[in-house]
C-alpha positions as CSV (number, residue, x, y, z in Angstrom):
1,M,-0.4,-0.1,-0.3
2,R,1.1,3.4,-1.0
3,H,0.5,6.1,1.8
4,A,-0.3,9.6,0.3
5,A,2.3,12.6,0.3
6,R,1.8,14.7,2.8
7,R,2.4,18.1,2.8
8,P,4.4,19.6,6.0
9,G,2.3,22.1,7.6
10,G,3.1,25.7,8.5
11,F,3.2,28.6,6.1
12,T,5.1,28.9,2.6
13,L,6.8,32.1,2.7
14,I,5.1,32.9,-0.1
15,E,2.0,33.1,2.3
16,L,4.4,34.6,5.0
17,L,4.9,37.7,2.3
18,V,1.4,38.0,1.5
19,T,0.7,38.6,4.9
20,L,3.2,40.8,5.4
21,A,2.5,43.5,2.7
22,V,-0.8,43.4,3.8
23,A,-0.6,44.4,7.4
24,A,2.4,47.0,6.6
25,M,-1.0,48.8,4.2
26,L,-2.9,48.7,7.0
27,G,-0.4,50.1,9.2
28,M,0.3,52.6,6.5
29,L,-3.2,54.0,6.9
30,V,-3.6,54.2,10.4
31,V,0.0,55.6,12.3
32,P,-0.8,58.5,10.3
33,N,-4.5,58.7,11.6
34,L,-2.9,57.7,15.3
35,V,-0.1,60.2,15.6
36,T,-3.5,62.9,14.9
37,M,-5.0,61.6,17.9
38,V,-2.0,62.0,20.1
39,Q,-1.3,65.2,18.9
40,S,-5.3,65.8,19.6
41,G,-5.5,63.9,23.1
42,K,-2.5,65.8,24.0
43,T,-3.5,69.0,22.9
44,S,-6.8,68.7,24.7
45,V,-5.5,68.4,27.9
46,L,-3.8,71.9,27.2
47,I,-7.0,73.0,26.2
48,N,-9.3,72.0,29.3
49,K,-6.1,72.9,31.9
50,F,-6.5,76.5,31.2
51,P,-10.3,77.6,32.3
52,Q,-9.4,75.2,35.7
53,D,-5.9,77.9,36.1
54,V,-8.7,80.4,35.1
55,A,-11.1,80.2,37.7
56,W,-8.8,79.3,40.6
57,A,-7.5,82.4,39.7
58,R,-11.1,84.3,39.8
59,N,-12.0,82.2,42.4
60,L,-9.5,83.5,45.2
61,A,-9.2,87.1,44.0
62,V,-12.8,87.3,45.2
63,T,-12.4,84.6,48.3
64,S,-9.2,86.1,49.2
65,Q,-9.9,90.0,48.2
66,Q,-6.6,89.5,47.2
67,P,-5.3,90.2,43.3
68,V,-4.9,87.4,41.5
69,Q,-2.6,87.3,38.0
70,I,-2.3,85.4,34.6
71,A,0.9,86.4,32.7
72,L,0.1,84.8,29.1
73,S,2.9,84.1,27.1
74,N,1.8,84.7,23.2
75,G,2.5,82.3,21.0
76,N,3.9,79.1,23.0
77,C,1.2,78.1,25.2
78,Q,3.0,78.9,29.1
79,W,1.2,80.8,31.1
80,V,2.1,81.8,35.1
81,A,0.4,82.1,38.2
82,T,1.3,84.9,41.2
83,V,-1.3,86.2,43.3
84,N,-0.7,89.6,45.2
85,G,2.4,89.4,43.0
86,G,4.2,87.4,44.7
87,P,6.3,84.0,44.1
88,T,4.5,81.3,40.5
89,V,1.6,79.5,41.6
90,A,3.7,76.5,39.8
91,E,0.4,74.5,39.8
92,H,-1.5,77.5,38.5
93,S,0.7,77.5,35.9
94,M,1.5,75.6,32.6
95,T,5.7,76.1,31.7
96,N,7.1,73.7,30.4
97,A,4.6,73.6,27.3
98,A,7.3,73.3,25.1
99,T,8.1,69.7,26.3
100,E,5.4,68.9,27.2
101,Y,3.0,69.7,23.6
102,P,5.6,70.1,21.5
103,G,4.8,71.9,18.4
104,V,1.4,73.2,19.7
105,T,1.4,77.3,18.9
106,C,-1.6,79.4,20.9
107,S,-2.2,83.3,20.0
108,I,-3.9,86.3,21.5
109,T,-7.0,86.8,18.6
110,T,-8.8,90.0,19.6
111,N,-9.2,92.2,22.5
112,A,-5.7,90.7,23.7
113,P,-4.3,92.6,27.1
114,T,-2.0,95.7,26.8
115,T,0.0,94.0,29.6
116,G,-0.4,90.2,28.6
117,N,-1.4,89.6,31.1
118,L,-5.2,88.8,33.4
119,D,-5.3,90.9,36.2
120,F,-8.7,89.5,38.4
121,N,-9.5,92.2,41.3
122,S,-11.6,91.6,43.6
123,Q,-14.7,91.0,42.2
124,G,-13.0,88.4,39.6
125,F,-13.4,90.9,37.0
126,I,-10.3,90.1,34.2
127,T,-8.7,93.2,33.8
128,D,-5.7,94.6,31.8
129,G,-3.6,96.0,34.9
130,V,-3.4,99.9,33.7
131,G,-6.6,100.6,34.6
132,G,-8.6,99.8,31.7
133,P,-11.8,98.6,30.9
134,P,-12.6,94.6,31.2
135,I,-11.1,92.7,28.5
136,S,-12.6,89.1,27.2
137,P,-9.1,88.5,24.5
138,T,-9.9,85.3,21.5
139,I,-7.2,82.7,22.7
140,T,-6.9,79.7,19.1
141,V,-4.5,76.8,20.0
142,T,-2.9,74.9,16.9
143,T,-1.6,71.4,17.6
144,A,1.7,70.5,16.1
145,N,0.1,69.4,12.8
146,G,-1.2,72.6,12.1
147,Q,-5.1,69.9,11.5
148,Q,-7.1,71.3,14.6
149,T,-8.0,74.5,15.9
150,W,-10.0,75.7,19.3
151,T,-11.5,78.6,20.6
152,M,-11.1,79.9,23.5
153,Q,-12.6,83.6,24.8
154,V,-12.1,84.2,28.2
155,L,-15.2,87.0,29.3
156,S,-14.3,90.0,32.0
157,S,-16.4,88.2,34.9
158,G,-13.4,85.2,34.1
159,S,-14.8,82.4,32.5
160,V,-14.1,80.6,29.4
161,I,-16.1,79.8,26.6
162,L,-14.6,76.5,24.7
163,N,-16.0,77.8,20.5
164,S,-16.8,73.4,19.8
165,N,-17.3,74.7,16.6
166,T,-13.3,75.2,16.2
167,A,-12.3,71.6,16.8
168,S,-12.5,69.1,13.8
């Protein structure tokens, strides 16, 4: 009796190469979207931190009856919070945006404060620090790849409005 020749188990080299080629093509489609998603996620953390720090500054100015200042840095998404001209309050400041959020840019587009600062008075209103009327600057944040922008308006009352139509 003759035994039928059995094909050895496993993959052939051709099958392996075809599988790798298909996986590589799928990877080329997914990786750019993944990078964009990671950049957007990181930027949204920055977007959420700023309104929290503004709310903290407003609340502290009202409850302590002391001026609280957030010094904005146009272009690099950094800000420094101080109370009554004292030392920097690190937990409510963003001083390392360049390393945490590389390539993200911020610009104060309209109604920018003369001094570059948001000064909260004892009533919680924002002034420009030079005795002018209350201000309400608009800040635009753009991701490193330039594909997404967010617009935040800081109202003179100390509230921050995030324009949801701009995040894409």
